[in-house]
C-alpha positions in Angstrom: -14.4 -81.0 -59.1 -12.5 -79.6 -62.0 -8.8 -78.9 -61.9 -6.9 -76.5 -64.5 -3.1 -76.4 -64.4 -1.6 -73.8 -66.5 1.6 -71.5 -66.2 -0.1 -68.3 -67.3 -3.5 -66.9 -68.1 -3.5 -63.9 -70.4 -6.1 -61.9 -72.5 -5.7 -59.7 -75.5 -3.9 -56.5 -74.7 -6.2 -53.8 -73.3 -9.1 -56.2 -72.6 -10.3 -57.3 -69.1 -9.5 -60.7 -67.7 -12.2 -61.9 -65.3 -11.6 -64.6 -62.7 -14.7 -66.3 -61.1 -18.2 -64.9 -61.2 -20.5 -62.9 -59.0 -20.8 -64.6 -55.7 -17.6 -66.6 -56.1 -14.6 -66.5 -53.7 -11.1 -66.5 -55.2 -8.5 -67.9 -52.6 -4.8 -68.3 -52.8 -3.5 -71.7 -51.8 -1.9 -72.1 -48.4 1.7 -70.9 -48.8 1.0 -69.0 -52.1 1.8 -65.3 -52.3 0.4 -62.6 -54.6 2.0 -59.7 -56.3 0.9 -56.8 -58.6 -2.4 -56.3 -56.9 -1.1 -53.5 -54.5 -2.1 -53.4 -50.8 -5.5 -53.1 -49.4 -4.5 -50.8 -46.6 -3.5 -53.4 -44.0 -0.4 -54.9 -42.6 1.0 -58.2 -41.5 1.8 -57.8 -37.8 5.1 -59.1 -36.5 4.0 -60.5 -33.2 7.5 -60.6 -31.7 7.8 -57.3 -29.9 10.8 -55.1 -30.9 13.1 -54.0 -27.9 15.9 -52.3 -29.9 15.9 -49.9 -32.8 15.2 -51.3 -36.3 14.4 -50.4 -39.9 10.7 -51.2 -40.8 9.7 -53.1 -44.0 6.7 -51.9 -46.0 3.7 -54.2 -45.4 4.5 -55.0 -41.8 3.2 -53.8 -38.4 5.4 -53.8 -35.3 4.7 -53.8 -31.5 7.5 -51.7 -29.9 8.4 -52.4 -26.4 10.0 -49.4 -24.6 9.9 -50.7 -21.2 13.7 -50.8 -20.8 14.4 -47.5 -22.8 13.5 -45.3 -25.9 13.6 -46.9 -29.4 14.0 -45.5 -32.8 12.0 -47.0 -35.7 13.4 -46.1 -39.1 10.9 -46.0 -42.0 11.9 -47.8 -45.3 14.3 -45.8 -47.6 13.3 -44.7 -51.2 9.6 -45.8 -50.5 7.0 -46.1 -53.4 3.5 -44.8 -53.3 1.2 -47.0 -51.2 4.0 -48.5 -49.0 2.6 -49.0 -45.6 4.0 -49.5 -42.1 2.2 -49.7 -38.6 3.7 -49.1 -35.2 2.0 -49.8 -31.8 3.2 -49.1 -28.2 3.4 -52.6 -26.9 3.7 -52.0 -23.0 2.0 -48.5 -22.9 5.4 -47.0 -21.9 6.1 -44.6 -24.6 5.2 -41.5 -22.5 8.1 -42.4 -20.3 10.5 -44.0 -23.0 9.6 -42.4 -26.3 9.4 -44.2 -29.7 11.1 -42.0 -32.5 10.0 -42.6 -36.1 13.0 -41.6 -38.1 11.9 -40.3 -41.6 15.0 -41.9 -43.3 15.2 -39.1 -46.0 11.3 -38.8 -46.7 9.0 -36.2 -45.3 6.4 -37.2 -42.6 3.2 -35.3 -43.0 4.9 -32.8 -45.2 7.7 -32.1 -42.7 11.4 -32.9 -43.0 11.4 -34.0 -39.4 11.3 -37.2 -37.3 8.2 -38.0 -35.4 8.2 -38.7 -31.7 5.5 -40.9 -30.1 5.2 -39.7 -26.5 1.8 -40.8 -25.3 1.0 -44.2 -23.9 -0.8 -46.8 -25.9 -0.3 -45.1 -29.3 -0.9 -47.1 -32.5 -0.1 -45.2 -35.9 -0.3 -46.5 -39.5 2.1 -44.7 -42.0 1.3 -44.8 -45.7 3.7 -43.3 -48.2 1.9 -40.9 -50.6 4.4 -38.9 -52.6 7.6 -36.7 -52.3 5.7 -33.7 -51.0 3.7 -35.1 -48.2 5.8 -38.2 -47.8 4.5 -40.5 -45.2 0.9 -39.8 -44.1 -0.5 -41.0 -40.7 -3.7 -42.8 -40.9 -5.7 -44.9 -38.4 -4.1 -43.2 -35.3 -5.5 -44.4 -32.0 -4.8 -45.0 -28.4 -5.2 -48.0 -26.2 -7.7 -46.1 -24.1 -9.9 -45.4 -27.1 -10.9 -49.1 -27.2 -13.4 -48.2 -24.5 -15.9 -45.5 -23.9 -14.2 -44.2 -20.7 -14.9 -40.6 -19.9 -11.9 -38.8 -18.1 -11.8 -36.0 -15.6 -11.4 -32.4 -16.7 -10.3 -29.8 -14.3 -8.5 -26.6 -13.8 -6.6 -24.8 -10.9 -3.1 -24.2 -9.6 0.0 -25.0 -11.6 -0.9 -27.7 -14.1 1.5 -30.3 -15.4 1.2 -33.8 -16.8 3.0 -37.2 -16.1 2.0 -39.8 -18.8 -1.8 -40.1 -18.7 -2.1 -38.2 -15.4 -2.6 -34.5 -14.8 -1.3 -32.8 -11.8 -2.5 -29.6 -10.1 0.0 -27.9 -7.6 -1.1 -25.3 -5.3 1.5 -23.3 -3.4 -1.0 -20.6 -2.2 -4.7 -20.3 -2.0 -6.8 -21.2 -4.9 -9.7 -23.4 -6.3 -9.6 -26.7 -8.0 -12.5 -26.4 -10.4 -14.0 -29.8 -11.7 -16.0 -29.5 -14.8 -16.2 -33.1 -15.6 -15.8 -35.8 -13.0 -15.5 -38.7 -15.6 -16.2 -42.3 -15.0 -13.5 -42.6 -12.3 -14.5 -39.6 -10.3 -11.6 -39.8 -7.7 -8.4 -38.0 -7.3 -5.0 -38.7 -5.4 -3.9 -35.9 -3.2 -0.9 -34.5 -1.1 -1.8 -32.1 1.6 1.0 -30.7 3.7 0.3 -28.0 6.4 2.7 -25.2 7.2 5.7 -26.0 9.5 6.1 -24.9 13.2 8.6 -22.1 14.1 11.5 -22.7 16.2 11.5 -21.5 19.9 13.3 -18.4 21.1 15.9 -19.5 23.7 17.8 -22.8 24.1 14.9 -23.8 21.9 13.5 -27.0 20.4 13.0 -27.3 16.7 9.6 -26.8 15.1 7.4 -29.6 14.2 6.7 -30.3 10.6 3.2 -29.6 9.1 0.8 -32.5 8.9 1.2 -34.6 5.9 -1.7 -36.5 4.5 -1.9 -38.3 1.0 -3.3 -41.0 -1.1 -1.0 -43.2 -3.4 -2.9 -45.2 -5.9 -1.0 -44.6 -9.3 2.2 -42.4 -8.8 4.7 -42.0 -11.7 7.6 -42.3 -9.4 7.9 -45.0 -6.7 6.2 -44.1 -3.4 8.3 -45.4 -0.7 5.7 -44.5 2.0 2.6 -46.2 0.4 1.8 -48.0 3.7 1.0 -44.6 5.2 -1.3 -43.6 2.4 -5.0 -42.9 2.9 -8.0 -43.3 0.6 -8.6 -41.4 -2.6 -11.0 -38.5 -2.6 -14.2 -38.5 -4.7 -15.1 -35.3 -6.5 -18.0 -34.0 -8.5 -18.6 -31.1 -10.8 -17.9 -28.0 -8.6 -15.1 -25.8 -7.2 -13.1 -27.1 -4.3 -11.3 -24.1 -2.3 -7.7 -24.9 -1.6 -6.0 -23.6 1.7 -2.1 -23.8 1.8 -1.0 -23.3 5.4 1.8 -20.7 6.1 4.6 -21.5 8.4 4.8 -20.5 12.0 6.3 -17.1 12.7 9.6 -17.1 14.7 10.4 -14.5 17.4 12.8 -11.7 16.9 15.6 -11.3 19.7 13.8 -8.4 21.2 10.8 -10.5 22.1 12.6 -12.3 24.9 10.5 -12.0 28.2 12.2 -11.6 31.5 11.3 -14.5 34.0 9.2 -16.2 31.1 8.3 -19.6 32.4 8.9 -20.7 28.7 5.5 -20.6 27.3 5.8 -17.2 26.2 8.8 -17.9 23.9 7.6 -21.2 22.4 7.6 -21.1 18.6 4.2 -20.5 16.8 2.5 -23.2 15.2 2.0 -23.4 11.4 -1.4 -23.1 9.7 -3.6 -25.8 8.4 -3.8 -26.8 4.6 -7.2 -28.1 3.4 -8.6 -29.8 0.2 -12.1 -31.1 0.3 -12.5 -33.6 3.2 -8.7 -33.5 4.1 -7.3 -31.2 6.6 -3.6 -31.4 7.6 -2.7 -29.6 10.9 0.1 -27.0 11.2 3.3 -28.2 12.8 3.9 -27.5 16.5 6.2 -24.7 17.5 9.5 -25.5 19.2 9.8 -25.4 23.1 11.9 -22.9 24.7 14.3 -22.1 27.6 12.5 -21.8 30.9 13.7 -18.4 32.2 11.7 -18.4 35.3 14.8 -18.0 37.5 13.1 -16.2 40.3 10.7 -19.2 40.8 12.2 -22.7 41.0 8.7 -24.2 40.7 8.9 -23.1 37.2 12.3 -24.7 36.6 11.4 -27.3 34.0 11.9 -27.6 30.2 9.3 -26.1 28.1 7.7 -28.6 25.7 7.1 -28.1 22.1 3.6 -27.4 21.0 1.4 -30.1 19.6 0.5 -30.2 15.9 0.7 -32.2 12.7 4.2 -33.0 14.0 5.1 -31.9 17.5 7.7 -29.3 18.4 11.0 -30.3 20.1 11.5 -29.8 23.8 13.4 -26.8 25.0 16.1 -26.8 27.9 15.6 -26.7 31.7 17.3 -23.7 33.2 18.2 -25.4 36.4 20.3 -28.4 37.3 22.9 -28.3 34.4 24.4 -31.7 33.6 21.1 -33.5 34.2 18.6 -34.7 32.0 15.4 -32.4 31.6 12.6 -32.7 34.1 11.0 -36.0 33.2 7.6 -34.4 34.0 7.9 -32.0 31.1 5.8 -33.3 28.3 6.8 -33.7 24.8 5.3 -32.0 21.8 2.7 -34.5 20.6 2.4 -35.2 16.8 -0.7 -36.3 15.0 -2.8 -33.9 16.8 -5.8 -33.9 16.3 -5.5 -37.6 15.6 -6.3 -38.9 12.0 -5.7 -42.3 10.6 -3.3 -42.8 8.9 -1.1 -40.5 11.1 -0.2 -37.1 9.8 3.0 -36.8 11.9 5.2 -37.7 14.8 6.2 -36.3 18.2 9.0 -34.0 19.1 12.2 -35.1 20.9 13.5 -34.5 24.6 16.3 -32.1 25.5 19.3 -32.4 27.8 21.2 -30.3 30.2 24.6 -31.9 29.7 25.1 -29.4 28.3 22.2 -27.3 27.3 21.0 -28.9 24.1 17.3 -28.8 22.9 15.5 -31.4 21.0 14.4 -31.9 17.3 10.9 -31.3 16.1 8.9 -34.4 14.7 8.7 -35.1 10.9 6.2 -37.0 8.9 8.4 -39.9 8.8 10.1 -40.0 12.2 10.1 -38.5 15.8 12.3 -35.6 16.5 15.7 -36.8 17.7 16.5 -36.4 21.5 19.5 -34.3 22.4 22.6 -36.2 23.4 24.9 -35.3 26.4 28.4 -34.3 26.4 31.0 -31.7 27.7 30.1 -28.2 27.1 31.2 -26.8 23.7 32.4 -30.4 22.9 31.4 -32.4 19.8 30.4 -35.2 22.2 27.1 -33.5 22.9 24.6 -32.7 20.3 21.3 -31.1 19.9 18.5 -33.3 18.6 18.0 -33.4 14.8 14.7 -32.8 13.1 12.6 -35.9 12.3 12.7 -36.8 8.6 9.8 -36.3 6.3 8.3 -38.7 3.8 9.4 -39.3 0.2 6.5 -39.2 -2.3 6.1 -39.1 -6.1 2.6 -37.5 -6.6 4.2 -34.7 -8.5 6.1 -37.0 -11.0 9.4 -37.1 -9.1 10.4 -38.4 -5.6 10.3 -35.5 -3.3 10.6 -35.3 0.5 8.2 -33.2 2.5 7.4 -32.3 6.1 10.8 -32.6 7.9 11.2 -31.4 11.4 13.5 -28.6 12.6 16.8 -29.1 14.5 17.0 -28.3 18.2 19.4 -25.6 19.4 22.8 -26.1 21.0 24.5 -24.0 23.7 27.9 -24.3 25.6 28.7 -23.0 29.0 32.4 -22.3 28.7 34.6 -20.2 26.4 36.2 -23.1 24.7 36.6 -22.3 21.1 35.3 -25.6 19.9 31.7 -25.2 18.7 29.1 -27.8 19.5 27.8 -30.0 16.9 25.0 -28.3 15.1 21.8 -30.2 14.6 20.4 -30.8 11.2 16.9 -30.4 9.9 15.0 -33.4 8.8 14.9 -34.3 5.0 11.7 -32.5 3.7 12.6 -28.9 4.4 13.5 -28.8 8.1 15.9 -26.1 9.2 19.0 -26.7 11.1 19.1 -25.7 14.8 21.0 -22.6 16.0 24.1 -22.9 18.3 26.0 -20.5 20.5 29.5 -20.9 22.0 31.5 -17.8 22.7 32.1 -15.9 20.5 30.2 -17.7 17.6 26.4 -17.7 17.3 24.0 -18.9 14.6 20.3 -18.5 14.6 17.8 -21.3 13.8 17.2 -21.8 10.1 13.9 -21.4 8.6 11.9 -24.3 7.2 11.9 -24.5 3.3 8.9 -23.0 1.5 6.2 -25.3 0.3 7.6 -28.3 2.1 5.8 -27.9 5.4 9.4 -28.1 7.1 9.8 -27.1 10.8 12.3 -24.3 11.6 15.5 -24.7 13.7 15.4 -23.5 17.3 17.4 -20.5 18.4 20.2 -20.4 21.0 21.7 -18.1 23.5 24.2 -15.7 22.3 27.2 -13.8 24.0 26.3 -11.9 27.2 22.8 -13.7 27.2 21.7 -11.9 24.0 19.4 -14.1 21.9 19.2 -15.1 18.4 15.8 -15.1 16.7 13.7 -18.4 16.1 13.4 -19.4 12.5 10.0 -19.3 10.6 8.4 -22.5 9.6 8.1 -23.6 5.9 4.8 -23.0 4.2 2.7 -26.0 3.1 1.5 -27.4 -0.3 -1.4 -29.1 -1.9 -1.1 -31.4 -5.1 -3.9 -33.3 -6.8 -3.4 -35.9 -9.3 -5.8 -38.0 -11.6 -6.1 -39.8 -14.9 -7.1 -37.4 -17.6 -6.6 -39.6 -20.7 
């Protein structure tokens, strides 16, 4: 082996200096560096991920970790042609916490604006060209592009995105049209039916519409994941979407003399449907038993069964006692599905006349509590709470039950405590204590919330039962 040691090798000005010959490999010794050759278009990657803002150095590549928050990467000042910088989204979180590439006085792609990286898994290489175009982006790619995965393509409803997921929201009838099922071929869903209406007199709250969902990859935390069902497979076709309307409440003029109660129960909500998933409308609230001429009819009228059951009304006989125990409750999860789509309504009381809350997706409707007439010690039952879910990209409550009605039997000026509707669009119950009267509150639209039950008014006039809230259908899948 030969060895040559010199400080400089040069040739006559203008001539060519050749090192090695064809087939040879010219290698720099370990620890040696080169200069004057220019870059070959590659970078040296810094393998320590950056978790805070910094200024990049030409020739380096950086892994940027935005798990804890957005980060700004500042490009080199006064760059020269051929300067190069690479940036890669380390944790695939730049859709949530963006990476801002600050231009530092130079253009980026001909624009005097900073560049924002707002898709997960992005890797970009910037090369400085000249003062006009500035930094050019080359070798742009995504983590997902490393494989040949085909993603789903579909249309329908109101379309939004959350990171790498697309969301289709239907607040009325429509069609979910799949033009490419992709390699995954399944979707997450939330299907909420219309809520039940409140009953007419001394009435229970309406039950929430049935709530069924799957929860594999939500943006926001899903506190109710144990209740989740399985994803739905889809193929290239159109899927009709039915969004259930809320049950219709009665007007005051609809009160029926000597009604055994069944004629004044609230109406059920309508079903919501997507593919193989049907959520059942919420049960209407039970009503006052006005069968005064027939003591055999003197029993509280139950709420109707449904996705969640309606709350029990009030027995017209034996004030100061509990409702007739033989009166059934409004059954939830009817017809039954697994996981359950809802809960039962509650039980009313005659001490004083307070009705029960309708069931919600997350809890049964509350029983009424006893207490003196027109005294805050007694209260109608609150509506059952719904469930919080993040399929739309934010945590939202759906399918809360309606509150029961409260009624006092004296002219005491103190009004009874008003029940509240369950989280998830449930309406508050009405109440009456001379001379004040409030009707039941309607359920909130597109939540499946049950309506509040209505109460007696002065001189036995009646307030109307509230309408149930309409349902909603949301579909979610990975699209990139």
